[in-house]
MIKEVEX-378972 format. One line per 8 residues: their letters; for each residue z negated, y negated, x negated of N, C-alpha, C. Coordinates in Angstrom, 1 decimal. Layout:
! MIKEVEX-378972
A	Z:Y:X:Z:Y:X:Z:Y:X | ...
***
This chain:
! MIKEVEX-378972
XXXXXXXX	-18.7:-15.7:7.7:-18.7:-15.0:6.4:-19.3:-13.6:6.6 | -18.5:-12.6:6.2:-19.0:-11.2:6.4:-19.3:-10.5:5.1 | -19.5:-11.2:4.0:-19.8:-10.5:2.8:-21.2:-10.2:2.5 | -22.1:-10.8:3.3:-23.6:-10.6:3.0:-24.3:-10.1:4.3 | -23.8:-9.0:4.9:-24.4:-8.5:6.1:-25.6:-7.6:5.7 | -26.5:-7.5:6.7:-27.7:-6.7:6.5:-27.7:-5.7:7.6 | -27.7:-4.4:7.2:-27.7:-3.3:8.1:-28.9:-3.2:9.1 | -30.0:-3.9:8.7:-31.2:-3.9:9.5:-31.2:-5.0:10.6
XXXXXXXX	-30.1:-5.8:10.6:-30.0:-6.9:11.6:-29.0:-6.5:12.6 | -29.4:-6.3:13.9:-28.4:-5.7:14.9:-27.1:-6.6:15.0 | -27.2:-7.9:14.9:-26.0:-8.7:15.0:-25.1:-8.5:13.9 | -25.6:-8.3:12.7:-24.7:-8.0:11.5:-24.1:-6.6:11.7 | -24.8:-5.7:12.2:-24.3:-4.3:12.3:-23.2:-4.3:13.4 | -23.4:-5.1:14.5:-22.4:-5.1:15.5:-21.1:-5.8:15.0 | -21.3:-6.9:14.2:-20.2:-7.5:13.6:-19.3:-6.6:12.7 | -20.0:-5.8:11.9:-19.3:-4.9:11.0:-18.6:-3.8:11.8
XXXXXXXX	-19.2:-3.3:12.9:-18.6:-2.3:13.7:-17.3:-2.8:14.4 | -17.4:-4.1:14.8:-16.2:-4.7:15.4:-15.1:-5.0:14.5 | -15.4:-5.1:13.2:-14.4:-5.5:12.2:-13.8:-4.3:11.5 | -14.6:-3.3:11.2:-14.2:-2.2:10.4:-14.0:-1.0:11.4 | -12.8:-0.7:11.7:-12.4:0.3:12.7:-11.6:1.4:12.1 | -12.2:2.6:12.1:-11.5:3.7:11.5:-10.1:4.0:12.0 | -10.0:3.7:13.3:-8.7:4.0:14.0:-7.6:3.1:13.5 | -7.8:1.8:13.4:-6.8:0.9:12.9:-6.5:1.0:11.4
XXXXXXXX	-7.6:1.3:10.7:-7.4:1.5:9.2:-6.5:2.7:9.0 | -6.7:3.8:9.7:-5.9:5.0:9.5:-4.5:4.7:9.9 | -4.3:4.0:11.0:-2.9:3.7:11.4:-2.2:2.8:10.4 | -2.9:2.0:9.7:-2.3:1.1:8.7:-1.5:2.0:7.6 | -2.1:3.1:7.2:-1.4:3.9:6.2:-0.1:4.4:6.8 | -0.1:4.9:8.0:1.1:5.5:8.6:2.1:4.4:8.8 | 1.7:3.2:9.2:2.6:2.1:9.5:3.3:1.7:8.1 | 2.6:1.8:7.0:3.2:1.5:5.7:4.2:2.6:5.4
XXXXXXXX	3.9:3.9:5.7:4.8:5.0:5.4:6.1:4.9:6.3 | 5.9:4.4:7.5:7.1:4.3:8.4:8.0:3.1:8.0 | 7.5:2.2:7.2:8.2:1.0:6.8:8.0:-0.1:7.9 | 7.0:0.1:8.7:6.7:-0.9:9.8:5.9:-2.1:9.2 | 5.1:-1.8:8.2:4.5:-2.9:7.4:5.3:-3.1:6.1 | 5.8:-4.2:5.9:6.8:-4.4:4.9:6.3:-4.8:3.5 | 5.1:-5.3:3.5:4.5:-5.8:2.2:3.1:-5.3:2.0 | 2.7:-5.2:0.7:1.4:-4.8:0.4:0.6:-6.0:0.0
XXXXXXXX	-0.6:-6.2:0.5:-1.4:-7.4:0.2:-2.6:-7.0:-0.6 | -3.2:-7.9:-1.3:-4.4:-7.6:-2.1:-5.7:-7.7:-1.3 | -5.6:-8.1:0.0:-6.9:-8.3:0.8:-6.9:-7.3:1.9 | -8.1:-6.7:2.1:-8.3:-5.8:3.3:-9.7:-5.8:3.6 | -10.1:-6.0:4.8:-11.5:-6.0:5.3:-12.3:-6.9:4.4 | -11.8:-8.0:3.9:-12.5:-9.0:3.1:-12.9:-8.4:1.8 | -12.2:-7.3:1.3:-12.7:-6.7:0.1:-11.5:-6.5:-0.9 | -10.5:-7.3:-0.8:-9.3:-7.0:-1.6:-9.5:-7.3:-3.1
XXXXXXXX	-8.7:-6.7:-3.9:-8.8:-6.9:-5.3:-7.3:-7.0:-5.8 | -6.9:-8.2:-6.3:-5.5:-8.5:-6.6:-5.1:-7.6:-7.8 | -6.0:-7.2:-8.7:-5.7:-6.4:-9.8:-5.4:-4.9:-9.4 | -5.7:-4.6:-8.2:-5.5:-3.2:-7.8:-4.3:-3.0:-6.8 | -3.5:-4.0:-6.7:-2.4:-3.9:-5.7:-1.4:-2.7:-6.0 | -1.0:-2.6:-7.3:-0.1:-1.6:-7.7:-0.7:-0.2:-7.5 | -2.0:-0.1:-8.0:-2.7:1.2:-7.9:-2.8:1.6:-6.4 | -3.2:0.7:-5.5:-3.4:1.1:-4.1:-2.1:1.4:-3.4
XXXXXXXX	-1.1:0.7:-3.8:0.3:1.0:-3.2:0.6:2.5:-3.5 | 0.5:2.9:-4.7:0.9:4.3:-5.0:-0.1:5.3:-4.6 | -1.3:5.0:-4.5:-2.3:5.9:-3.9:-2.0:6.1:-2.4 | -1.6:5.1:-1.8:-1.2:5.2:-0.3:0.0:6.1:-0.2 | 1.0:5.9:-1.1:2.2:6.7:-1.0:1.9:8.2:-1.3 | 1.0:8.4:-2.3:0.7:9.8:-2.6:-0.1:10.5:-1.4 | -1.0:9.7:-0.8:-1.8:10.2:0.3:-0.8:10.5:1.5 | 0.1:9.7:1.8:1.0:9.9:2.9:2.0:11.1:2.6
XXXXXXXX	2.4:11.2:1.4:3.2:12.4:1.1:2.5:13.7:1.3 | 1.2:13.7:0.9:0.4:14.9:1.1:0.1:15.2:2.6 | -0.1:14.1:3.4:-0.5:14.3:4.8:0.7:14.4:5.7 | 1.8:13.7:5.4:2.9:13.6:6.3:4.2:14.3:5.8 | 4.2:14.7:4.5:5.3:15.4:4.0:6.5:14.5:3.7 | 7.7:15.1:3.4:8.8:14.3:3.0:9.3:13.3:4.2 | 9.8:12.2:3.8:10.4:11.3:4.8:11.7:11.8:5.3 | 12.2:11.4:6.4:13.5:11.8:6.9:14.6:11.5:5.8
XXXXXXXX	15.4:12.5:5.6:16.5:12.3:4.6:16.1:12.8:3.2 | 14.8:13.1:3.0:14.4:13.5:1.6:14.5:15.0:1.6 | 15.0:15.5:0.4:15.0:17.0:0.2:13.7:17.4:-0.5 | 13.3:18.7:-0.5:12.1:19.1:-1.2:12.1:18.6:-2.7 | 11.1:18.0:-3.1:11.0:17.5:-4.5:11.7:16.2:-4.7 | 12.2:15.6:-3.6:13.0:14.3:-3.7:12.1:13.3:-3.0 | 11.6:12.3:-3.8:10.7:11.3:-3.2:11.5:9.9:-3.2 | 12.8:9.9:-3.4:13.5:8.7:-3.6:13.3:7.6:-2.5
XXXXXXXX	13.3:8.1:-1.2:13.2:7.2:-0.1:11.8:6.5:-0.1 | 10.8:7.4:-0.3:9.4:6.9:-0.3:9.2:6.0:-1.5 | 9.7:6.3:-2.6:9.5:5.5:-3.8:10.1:4.1:-3.6 | 11.3:4.1:-3.1:12.0:2.8:-2.9:11.3:2.0:-1.9 | 10.8:2.6:-0.8:10.0:1.9:0.2:8.8:1.3:-0.3 | 8.0:2.0:-1.1:6.7:1.5:-1.6:6.9:0.5:-2.7 | 7.9:0.6:-3.6:8.0:-0.3:-4.7:8.5:-1.7:-4.1 | 9.3:-1.6:-3.0:9.8:-2.8:-2.4:8.6:-3.6:-1.7
XXXXXXXX	7.5:-3.0:-1.4:6.4:-3.7:-0.8:5.7:-4.7:-1.7 | 5.8:-4.5:-3.0:5.2:-5.5:-3.9:6.2:-6.2:-4.8 | 7.5:-6.0:-4.6:8.5:-6.7:-5.4:9.4:-7.5:-4.6 | 10.5:-6.9:-4.1:11.5:-7.7:-3.4:11.1:-8.3:-2.1 | 10.4:-7.6:-1.3:10.0:-8.1:0.0:9.1:-9.3:0.0 | 8.0:-9.3:-0.8:7.3:-10.6:-1.0:8.1:-11.7:-1.5 | 9.1:-11.4:-2.4:9.9:-12.5:-2.9:10.8:-13.1:-1.8 | 11.4:-12.2:-1.0:12.2:-12.7:0.1:11.4:-13.5:1.1
XXXXXXXX	10.2:-13.0:1.5:9.3:-13.7:2.4:8.9:-15.1:2.0 | 8.8:-15.3:0.6:8.3:-16.5:0.1:9.4:-17.4:-0.4 | 10.7:-17.0:-0.2:11.8:-17.8:-0.6:12.1:-17.8:-2.1 | 11.7:-16.7:-2.8:11.8:-16.7:-4.3:12.8:-15.6:-4.7 | 13.5:-15.0:-3.8:14.3:-13.8:-4.1:15.6:-14.2:-4.9 | 15.9:-15.4:-5.0:17.1:-15.8:-5.8:16.8:-15.8:-7.3 | 15.5:-15.7:-7.6:15.1:-15.8:-9.0:14.3:-14.5:-9.5 | 13.5:-14.0:-8.6:12.6:-12.8:-9.0:12.6:-11.8:-7.8
XXXXXXXX	11.9:-10.7:-8.1:11.7:-9.7:-7.0:12.5:-8.4:-7.2 | 13.6:-8.5:-8.0:14.4:-7.3:-8.3:15.1:-7.5:-9.6 | 15.6:-6.3:-10.1:16.3:-6.4:-11.4:17.8:-6.5:-11.1 | 18.3:-7.7:-11.2:19.7:-8.0:-10.9:20.2:-9.1:-11.8 | 21.5:-9.1:-12.0:22.2:-10.1:-12.8:21.9:-11.5:-12.2 | 21.5:-12.4:-13.1:21.3:-13.8:-12.6:19.8:-14.0:-12.3 | 19.0:-13.0:-12.3:17.5:-13.2:-12.0:16.8:-13.1:-13.3 | 15.5:-13.6:-13.3:14.7:-13.5:-14.5:14.4:-12.1:-14.8
XXXXXXXX	14.5:-11.8:-16.1:14.2:-10.5:-16.6:12.7:-10.3:-16.7 | 12.0:-10.2:-15.6:10.6:-9.9:-15.5:10.4:-8.4:-15.3 | 9.9:-7.7:-16.3:9.8:-6.3:-16.2:8.4:-5.8:-16.7 | 7.9:-4.8:-16.1:6.7:-4.1:-16.6:7.1:-2.7:-16.9 | 6.9:-2.3:-18.2:7.3:-1.0:-18.7:6.0:-0.2:-18.9 | 6.2:1.1:-18.5:5.0:2.0:-18.5:5.3:3.3:-19.2 | 4.3:3.9:-19.9:4.4:5.3:-20.2:4.3:6.1:-19.0 | 5.1:7.1:-18.7:5.1:7.8:-17.4:3.7:8.3:-17.1
XXXXXXXX	2.9:8.7:-18.0:1.5:9.3:-17.7:0.6:8.2:-17.1 | 0.9:6.9:-17.4:0.0:5.9:-17.0:0.7:4.9:-16.0 | 1.8:5.4:-15.4:2.5:4.5:-14.5:1.6:4.0:-13.4 | 1.7:2.7:-13.1:0.9:2.1:-12.1:-0.5:1.8:-12.4 | -0.9:2.2:-13.6:-2.3:2.0:-14.0:-2.4:1.1:-15.3 | -1.8:1.5:-16.3:-1.9:0.8:-17.6:-0.5:0.5:-18.1 | 0.0:-0.7:-18.0:1.4:-1.0:-18.5:1.4:-0.9:-20.0 | 2.6:-0.5:-20.6:2.7:-0.5:-22.0:3.1:-1.9:-22.5
XXXXXXXX	4.0:-2.5:-21.8:4.3:-3.9:-22.2:4.8:-4.7:-21.0 | 4.7:-6.0:-21.0:5.1:-6.9:-19.9:6.2:-7.8:-20.5 | 7.4:-7.8:-19.9:8.5:-8.6:-20.4:8.6:-9.8:-19.4 | 8.6:-11.0:-19.9:8.7:-12.2:-19.0:9.9:-13.0:-19.4 | 10.9:-13.0:-18.6:12.1:-13.8:-18.9:12.8:-13.2:-20.1 | 12.7:-11.9:-20.3:13.4:-11.3:-21.4:12.6:-11.2:-22.7 | 11.5:-11.9:-22.8:10.6:-11.8:-24.0:9.3:-11.0:-23.7 | 8.9:-10.3:-24.7:7.6:-9.5:-24.5:6.5:-10.5:-24.5
XXXXXXXX	5.8:-10.6:-23.4:4.7:-11.6:-23.3:3.3:-10.9:-23.5 | 3.2:-9.6:-23.2:1.9:-9.0:-23.2:2.1:-7.5:-23.5 | 1.3:-6.9:-24.3:1.5:-5.5:-24.7:0.3:-4.9:-25.2 | 0.2:-3.5:-25.1:-0.9:-2.8:-25.7:-0.6:-2.6:-27.2 | -1.5:-3.1:-28.0:-1.3:-3.1:-29.4:-2.6:-2.7:-30.1 | -2.4:-1.9:-31.2:-3.5:-1.4:-32.0:-4.0:-2.5:-32.9 | -4.8:-2.1:-33.9:-5.4:-3.0:-34.9:-4.4:-3.9:-35.5 | -4.4:-5.2:-35.4:-3.4:-6.1:-36.0:-3.4:-6.0:-37.5
XXXXXXXX	-4.5:-5.5:-38.1:-4.6:-5.5:-39.6:-4.0:-4.2:-40.1 | -3.6:-3.2:-39.2:-3.2:-1.9:-39.7:-1.7:-2.0:-40.1 | -1.2:-1.0:-40.8:0.1:-1.0:-41.3:1.1:-0.4:-40.3 | 0.6:0.2:-39.3:1.4:0.8:-38.2:0.7:0.3:-36.9 | 1.5:0.3:-35.7:0.9:-0.3:-34.5:0.0:0.6:-33.7 | -0.3:1.8:-34.1:-1.1:2.7:-33.2:-2.6:2.8:-33.5 | -3.1:2.4:-34.6:-4.6:2.6:-34.9:-5.4:1.9:-33.8 | -6.5:2.6:-33.5:-7.5:2.0:-32.5:-8.2:0.8:-33.1
XXXXXXXX	-8.8:-0.1:-32.3:-8.7:0.0:-30.8:-7.4:-0.6:-30.3 | -6.8:0.1:-29.3:-5.6:-0.4:-28.7:-6.0:-1.3:-27.5 | -5.7:-2.6:-27.6:-6.0:-3.6:-26.6:-4.8:-4.3:-26.1 | -4.9:-4.9:-24.9:-3.8:-5.8:-24.5:-3.9:-7.1:-25.2 | -2.8:-7.5:-25.8:-2.8:-8.7:-26.6:-1.5:-9.6:-26.2 | -1.6:-10.9:-26.3:-0.5:-11.7:-26.1:0.6:-11.5:-27.2 | 1.8:-11.6:-26.8:2.9:-11.4:-27.8:3.7:-12.7:-27.8 | 4.9:-12.6:-28.5:5.7:-13.8:-28.8:6.0:-14.6:-27.5
XXXXXXXX	6.2:-14.0:-26.4:6.6:-14.7:-25.2:5.4:-15.4:-24.5 | 4.2:-15.3:-25.1:3.1:-16.0:-24.5:2.7:-17.3:-25.3 | 3.5:-17.7:-26.2:3.1:-18.8:-27.1:4.2:-19.9:-27.1 | 3.8:-21.1:-27.3:4.7:-22.2:-27.6:5.7:-22.4:-26.5 | 6.9:-22.8:-26.9:7.9:-23.2:-25.9:8.5:-21.9:-25.2 | 8.1:-20.8:-25.7:8.6:-19.6:-25.0:8.1:-19.5:-23.6 | 6.9:-20.0:-23.4:6.3:-19.9:-22.0:7.2:-20.7:-21.1 | 7.5:-22.0:-21.4:8.3:-22.8:-20.5:9.7:-22.3:-20.3
XXXXXXXX	10.3:-21.6:-21.4:11.7:-21.2:-21.3:11.9:-19.9:-20.5 | 10.8:-19.2:-20.3:10.9:-17.9:-19.6:10.3:-17.9:-18.2 | 9.9:-19.0:-17.8:9.2:-19.1:-16.5:9.8:-20.2:-15.6 | 9.5:-20.2:-14.3:10.0:-21.2:-13.4:8.8:-21.7:-12.6 | 9.0:-22.9:-12.1:8.0:-23.5:-11.1:8.7:-23.6:-9.8 | 8.2:-23.0:-8.8:8.9:-23.0:-7.5:8.3:-24.2:-6.7 | 9.3:-25.1:-6.2:8.9:-26.3:-5.5:9.8:-26.3:-4.2 | 9.5:-27.3:-3.4:10.4:-27.4:-2.2:11.7:-28.2:-2.6
XXXXXXXX	12.7:-28.0:-1.7:13.9:-28.7:-2.0:13.7:-30.2:-2.0 | 12.8:-30.7:-1.1:12.5:-32.1:-1.1:11.9:-32.6:-2.4 | 11.0:-31.8:-2.9:10.4:-32.2:-4.2:11.4:-32.2:-5.3 | 12.3:-31.3:-5.3:13.4:-31.2:-6.3:14.3:-32.4:-6.2 | 14.7:-32.8:-5.0:15.6:-33.9:-4.8:14.9:-35.2:-5.2 | 13.6:-35.3:-5.0:12.8:-36.5:-5.3:12.5:-36.7:-6.8 | 12.8:-35.7:-7.6:12.6:-35.8:-9.0:11.1:-35.5:-9.4 | 10.4:-34.8:-8.5:9.0:-34.6:-8.8:8.8:-33.8:-10.1
XXXXXXXX	9.6:-32.8:-10.4:9.4:-32.1:-11.7:9.5:-33.0:-12.9 | 10.4:-34.0:-12.9:10.6:-34.9:-14.0:9.4:-35.9:-14.1 | 8.9:-36.3:-12.9:7.8:-37.2:-12.9:6.5:-36.6:-13.5 | 6.4:-35.3:-13.2:5.2:-34.5:-13.7:5.4:-34.1:-15.2 | 6.6:-34.2:-15.7:6.9:-33.8:-17.0:6.8:-32.3:-17.3 | 7.3:-31.5:-16.3:7.2:-30.1:-16.4:8.2:-29.6:-17.5 | 7.7:-28.6:-18.3:8.6:-28.0:-19.3:9.3:-26.8:-18.7 | 8.8:-26.3:-17.6:9.4:-25.2:-16.9:10.6:-25.6:-16.1
XXXXXXXX	11.5:-24.7:-15.9:12.6:-25.0:-15.0:12.1:-25.0:-13.5 | 12.4:-26.0:-12.8:12.0:-26.1:-11.4:13.1:-25.6:-10.5 | 12.7:-24.7:-9.5:13.6:-24.1:-8.6:13.1:-24.3:-7.2 | 14.0:-24.6:-6.3:13.6:-24.8:-4.9:13.5:-23.5:-4.2 | 12.5:-23.2:-3.4:12.4:-22.0:-2.6:13.6:-22.1:-1.5 | 14.0:-21.0:-1.1:15.2:-21.0:-0.1:15.0:-19.9:0.9 | 15.7:-20.0:2.0:15.7:-19.0:3.1:14.3:-18.6:3.5 | 13.4:-19.5:3.6:12.1:-19.2:4.1:12.0:-19.1:5.6
XXXXXXXX	12.9:-19.9:6.2:13.0:-19.9:7.7:14.1:-19.0:8.2 | 13.9:-18.5:9.4:14.9:-17.7:10.0:14.9:-16.2:9.5 | 13.9:-15.9:8.7:13.8:-14.5:8.3:13.3:-13.6:9.4 | 13.8:-12.4:9.4:13.3:-11.4:10.4:13.0:-10.1:9.7 | 12.6:-9.1:10.5:12.2:-7.8:9.9:13.4:-7.1:9.3 | 14.6:-7.4:9.8:15.8:-6.8:9.2:16.1:-7.2:7.8 | 15.4:-8.3:7.4:15.6:-8.8:6.0:14.7:-8.0:5.0 | 13.8:-7.2:5.5:12.9:-6.5:4.6:13.5:-5.2:4.1
XXXXXXXX	13.6:-5.1:2.8:14.3:-4.0:2.1:13.5:-2.7:2.3 | 14.2:-1.7:2.8:13.6:-0.3:2.9:12.3:-0.4:3.8 | 12.0:-1.5:4.5:10.8:-1.6:5.3:11.1:-2.4:6.5 | 12.1:-2.0:7.3:12.6:-2.8:8.4:12.3:-2.1:9.8 | 11.4:-1.1:9.8:11.1:-0.4:11.0:10.5:-1.4:12.0 | 10.9:-1.3:13.3:10.3:-2.1:14.3:9.9:-1.3:15.5 | 8.9:-0.5:15.4:8.4:0.3:16.5:7.6:-0.6:17.5 | 7.5:-0.1:18.7:6.6:-0.8:19.7:5.2:-0.4:19.4
XXXXXXXX	4.4:-1.4:19.0:3.0:-1.1:18.7:2.1:-1.4:19.8 | 1.2:-0.4:20.1:0.2:-0.6:21.2:-1.2:-0.3:20.6 | -2.2:-1.1:20.9:-3.5:-0.9:20.4:-4.4:-0.9:21.6 | -5.1:0.2:21.8:-6.1:0.3:22.9:-7.3:-0.5:22.6 | -7.6:-1.5:23.4:-8.7:-2.4:23.2:-10.1:-1.8:23.3 | -10.1:-0.6:23.9:-11.4:0.1:24.1:-11.7:1.1:23.0 | -10.6:1.9:22.6:-10.8:3.0:21.6:-10.2:2.6:20.3 | -9.5:1.5:20.2:-8.8:1.0:19.0:-7.7:1.9:18.5
XXXXXXXX	-7.3:2.9:19.3:-6.3:3.8:18.9:-4.9:3.1:18.9 | -4.1:3.4:17.9:-2.8:2.7:17.7:-1.7:3.7:17.9 | -0.7:3.2:18.7:0.5:4.0:18.9:1.7:3.2:18.5 | 2.7:3.9:18.0:4.0:3.4:17.6:5.0:4.1:18.4 | 5.7:3.4:19.3:6.7:4.1:20.2:6.1:5.2:20.9 | 4.8:5.1:21.3:4.1:6.1:22.1:3.5:7.2:21.3 | 3.7:7.2:20.0:3.1:8.3:19.2:1.8:7.8:18.6 | 0.7:8.5:18.7:-0.6:8.2:18.2:-0.5:8.2:16.6
XXXXXXXX	-0.9:7.1:16.0:-0.9:7.0:14.5:-2.3:7.3:14.0 | -2.5:8.4:13.3:-3.8:8.6:12.7:-3.6:9.5:11.5 | -4.6:9.5:10.6:-4.6:10.3:9.4:-6.0:10.5:8.9 | -6.2:11.5:8.1:-7.6:11.7:7.6:-7.8:10.8:6.4 | -9.0:10.4:6.1:-9.3:9.7:4.9:-9.2:10.5:3.7 | -8.8:9.9:2.6:-8.6:10.6:1.3:-9.9:11.0:0.7 | -10.0:12.2:0.2:-11.2:12.7:-0.5:-11.0:12.6:-2.0 | -9.7:12.7:-2.5:-9.4:12.6:-3.9:-8.2:11.7:-4.0
XXXXXXXX	-8.2:10.8:-5.0:-7.1:9.9:-5.2:-6.6:10.0:-6.6 | -5.3:9.9:-6.8:-4.7:9.8:-8.2:-5.0:8.4:-8.7 | -4.7:8.2:-10.0:-4.8:6.9:-10.6:-6.1:6.2:-10.5 | -7.2:7.0:-10.6:-8.5:6.5:-10.3:-9.3:6.5:-11.6 | -10.6:6.9:-11.5:-11.6:6.6:-12.6:-11.2:7.3:-13.9 | -10.6:8.5:-13.9:-10.3:9.2:-15.1:-9.3:8.4:-16.0 | -8.5:7.5:-15.4:-7.5:6.8:-16.2:-8.2:5.6:-17.0 | -9.5:5.3:-16.6:-10.1:4.2:-17.3:-11.3:4.6:-18.1
XX	-11.3:5.9:-18.5:-12.4:6.4:-19.4:-12.2:5.8:-20.8 | -11.0:5.4:-21.2:-10.8:4.8:-22.5:-9.8:3.7:-22.4
***
């Protein structure tokens, strides 16, 4: 366990230095920008926060744009390639990897209408409303006693889609094909629709949308420097980040 280290204990300090390496952390940003890392995770250095996945994704994209400039094929002022690459890291690619892409992960006909809608000024930070299976399940709402929806305090509150049978009708439970064939959902009395995961096996990097780069990665065991196809991957740490404290002052 590395959560309770003491800087005054030499063994703890050595452990931290062996685990937290500036060279590999810097390379991780660049590998994300190249599309070599296909998904964004909530854990890093045993300090991950699942509620910050979206924020950290776009902070990384912003940092890489400032430090590396436009991606190949992008015109000045055109961020389309980078935007599609980064949004895929927390939507369609995790769905593909976990065998859920037939139901969720992208906005397509036949899939669940799971959407998060934002005011542009608060994109990636504070959603305006969350749509689950086509019903509004969660939204920013003012005083319920007011005659209009905008009076303070504006808080996130459950909506129609979060109550009663709406929950079961707008969600699914993912199970194995064997569990589905054995009637496990019926035996458990599930109100949700049960769906078998699919295409979990045989996946490769080419299945990752907008993130299928396969460079040859080399890590120097002495210096921890990382190279992709012979090119040293490094970048400076960020001094200022967007989507940070000022967005949470109110």
